[in-house]
C-alpha positions as CSV (number, residue, x, y, z in Angstrom):
1,M,-10.8,36.5,-11.4
2,T,-10.3,34.4,-8.5
3,R,-11.9,30.8,-8.2
4,V,-12.4,29.1,-4.9
5,R,-12.8,25.4,-4.9
6,L,-15.0,24.1,-2.0
7,K,-14.1,20.7,-0.7
8,Y,-16.5,17.7,-1.6
9,L,-18.7,20.4,-3.9
10,H,-18.9,19.0,-7.5
11,C,-20.5,21.4,-10.2
12,F,-21.3,21.1,-14.2
13,T,-23.2,22.4,-16.7
14,D,-25.2,19.4,-18.8
15,R,-25.5,19.5,-22.4
16,H,-28.6,21.5,-22.2
17,G,-26.8,24.5,-20.3
18,K,-28.2,23.7,-17.2
19,P,-25.7,23.9,-14.4
20,H,-25.8,21.2,-11.7
21,C,-24.0,21.0,-8.1
22,Y,-23.4,18.0,-5.9
23,F,-22.0,17.9,-2.5
24,R,-20.2,14.2,-2.8
25,Y,-18.7,12.7,0.0
26,R,-17.6,8.8,0.3
27,G,-19.4,7.5,-2.9
28,R,-22.5,9.4,-1.5
29,Q,-24.0,12.3,-3.5
30,W,-26.6,15.0,-2.8
31,R,-27.9,17.8,-5.1
32,I,-27.9,21.2,-3.6
33,P,-28.0,24.8,-5.2
34,A,-25.3,26.2,-7.4
35,P,-22.7,28.8,-5.3
36,G,-24.0,32.5,-5.7
37,T,-27.5,31.5,-5.7
38,E,-30.0,31.5,-2.6
39,G,-29.8,28.5,-0.2
40,F,-26.5,27.1,-1.3
41,A,-24.5,28.4,1.9
42,T,-27.1,26.9,3.9
43,A,-27.3,23.5,2.3
44,Y,-23.5,23.2,2.0
45,D,-23.3,24.1,5.8
46,E,-26.0,21.2,6.4
47,R,-24.2,18.7,4.7
48,L,-20.5,19.8,6.1
49,A,-22.3,19.3,9.8
50,H,-24.1,15.7,8.5
51,I,-20.7,14.1,7.9
52,K,-18.9,15.8,10.6
53,A,-21.6,14.1,13.0
54,N,-21.6,11.0,11.0
55,P,-18.1,10.0,10.3
56,Y,-16.9,7.2,8.2
57,R,-17.0,4.2,10.1
58,S,-13.9,1.9,10.5
59,S,-14.1,-1.8,10.8
60,A,-11.3,-2.0,13.1
61,A,-13.6,-3.2,15.9
62,I,-13.5,-6.4,13.8
63,E,-10.3,-9.1,14.1
64,Y,-9.9,-11.0,11.3
65,M,-7.9,-14.3,11.4
66,P,-4.2,-14.0,11.0
67,G,-2.7,-14.9,7.6
68,S,-5.9,-13.9,6.0
69,L,-6.1,-11.1,3.2
70,A,-8.1,-8.9,5.5
71,W,-5.7,-9.1,8.5
72,V,-3.0,-8.4,6.1
73,I,-4.4,-5.2,4.9
74,E,-5.5,-4.2,8.8
75,R,-1.9,-4.7,9.7
76,F,-0.7,-2.5,6.9
77,M,-3.3,0.4,7.2
78,A,-2.1,0.2,11.1
79,S,1.7,0.7,9.8
80,S,3.8,3.6,9.3
81,L,4.3,2.7,5.6
82,Y,0.9,3.6,5.3
83,S,0.3,6.3,7.8
84,N,3.5,8.3,6.2
85,R,2.0,8.9,2.8
86,A,0.2,11.5,2.0
87,E,-3.7,12.1,2.6
88,S,-4.8,11.6,-1.0
89,T,-2.9,8.4,-1.4
90,R,-4.0,7.2,1.8
91,R,-7.5,7.6,0.8
92,N,-7.0,6.0,-2.6
93,Y,-5.4,3.2,-1.0
94,R,-8.0,2.8,1.0
95,R,-10.9,2.5,-1.5
96,I,-8.9,-0.1,-3.2
97,L,-8.0,-2.0,0.1
98,D,-11.6,-1.9,1.4
99,H,-12.8,-3.1,-1.7
100,L,-10.2,-6.2,-1.7
101,R,-11.1,-6.8,1.8
102,D,-15.0,-6.6,1.2
103,K,-14.5,-8.9,-1.4
104,W,-11.8,-11.2,-0.5
105,G,-10.6,-10.6,2.8
106,A,-11.7,-13.8,4.3
107,G,-8.8,-15.7,2.1
108,L,-5.6,-17.3,3.2
109,L,-2.8,-15.6,2.0
110,R,-1.3,-18.8,1.6
111,D,-3.9,-20.2,-1.1
112,L,-3.6,-17.4,-3.2
113,Q,-2.1,-18.5,-6.8
114,P,-1.1,-16.4,-9.8
115,R,-4.2,-17.7,-11.4
116,H,-6.1,-15.9,-9.1
117,I,-4.7,-12.6,-9.7
118,R,-5.0,-12.8,-13.4
119,Q,-8.8,-14.0,-12.8
120,G,-9.6,-10.5,-10.9
121,L,-7.4,-8.6,-13.2
122,R,-9.2,-10.0,-16.1
123,H,-12.6,-9.3,-14.5
124,R,-11.7,-6.0,-13.6
125,T,-10.6,-4.9,-17.1
126,A,-13.8,-6.2,-18.5
127,R,-16.0,-4.1,-16.0
128,T,-14.3,-0.9,-17.4
129,R,-14.6,-1.9,-21.0
């Protein structure tokens, strides 16, 4: 039997044996009927149309101060070093870099000290435990 994987679709069975399906895109999720049931194709197509009509907005219109972390991130993401990577790698990099830019993007790189890196790593590992 061949299994077809649909983009953005995440299905699982809960501990009570009940199937659940979600259309997941960029951190958001919408519950939809399970594949093979009535209404699945319509719901899936509606979600696809929604994300195509409302694409992810980039912060490319914002200009950052030269020397800031956000400025360096923007320069890297505009470079061939970033664009030549595989799509999945770019997606993972973007997720991490967007978080860094939102949290610490205003800071200047010249002010960045090793203690700041250690502090950020300590905070990150404390959240995952």
